N, C-alpha and C positions, 0 to 999 in steps of 0.2 A: 504494500500500500504506500502510495506516495504521500508525503507529509508536508505540512505547512505549519508555521507558527503565527499566532496572532499577537500583535503588539498590545500593550495595555490600552493604548488609544483605540485600536480596532475593537477590542473587547468592549470598551465603553460605548463605541459607536453602535455595536450590535445591540447592546442593552437599550440604548436610546431609540434605535429603529424599532425594536420590539415594542417598547412602551408606546411609541407613537402609533404604530400599526394597530395595536390592541385597542387604543383609545379611539381610533378612527374607523376600524373595520372589524375588530374582534380578534380573538385568539386564533381562529382558523386562518384568517388572512395573514396574520403575523407568522404563523407556523409555515405557511406556504412560501412566503417571500424569503424567510430565513433559510428554508430548505434549498431554495434556488440559489441563494447566495453561497451557502455551504457547498453545494454542488460545483459552483464556479471556483471556489477555493481548491477543490480536488482537481478540477480540470487544469487550473493554472499550475498547480504543483507538479502535475505530470507533463505539462506543456508550457513551461515558463515563457517561451517565445511568443505565445499566442496574443498577449496584450500589445498595446501600442505606447510609444513614447509620446509625451506632450511637451515638447520643448518650448511651446508657446506659453505654457503654464509654469514650468519649473525646469531647472537644470539638474535637479536631483536625479540619480540613476534609478528611477522608478518607472514602472509601466502601469497602464490603466486598463481596466476591463469593466464593462457595464453589465448590470443585471437590472432590468426594468429601469427605474429612474436613479438607481444607485451606482456609484463608481467605487470600484475596488482598486486601491492603490497598493502595489506590491513591489518588492525588490526581487527581480528575477534571478539575481546572481547568487544569493545566499542559498545554502542547502541545510535544512529544508527552506523553501522560500518563505519570506517574511511578508505577511499581510500587514501593511503599515496603517491604512485607514479604510473605512467604508462609510460613505456618506451620500446624501442626495446630491445629484449633479447640479441641481438648481442653486446650491449654496455657492459661496465665494471660494472656489477651489484654491486660488492662490493664497488666500488668507489661512486656509486650513493646512495646506502642505508646505507653505513657505513661498515667498516671492521668488520670481525668477532672478537669478544672480548674474 
């Protein structure tokens, strides 16, 4: 089984996402969306090249992958891969992951 690690920030992001989804659509919706996000973690762990760089947003060596309206930000070089953040793509991405340097 291919592995991945969640940063403390990513763990908090997932808790926040769950709380929001439960409040807006119930536990069933939250469970479904989080299962899809977790499936994406496994996909990225086995195929770290799958995501895309966003040099317009950051010069950090991270890649991006979307699931519904959420962005998964991960480090494709580390083994196991590191899931850095998970957040709604409508948020200020540069403020969350760091300004372009």
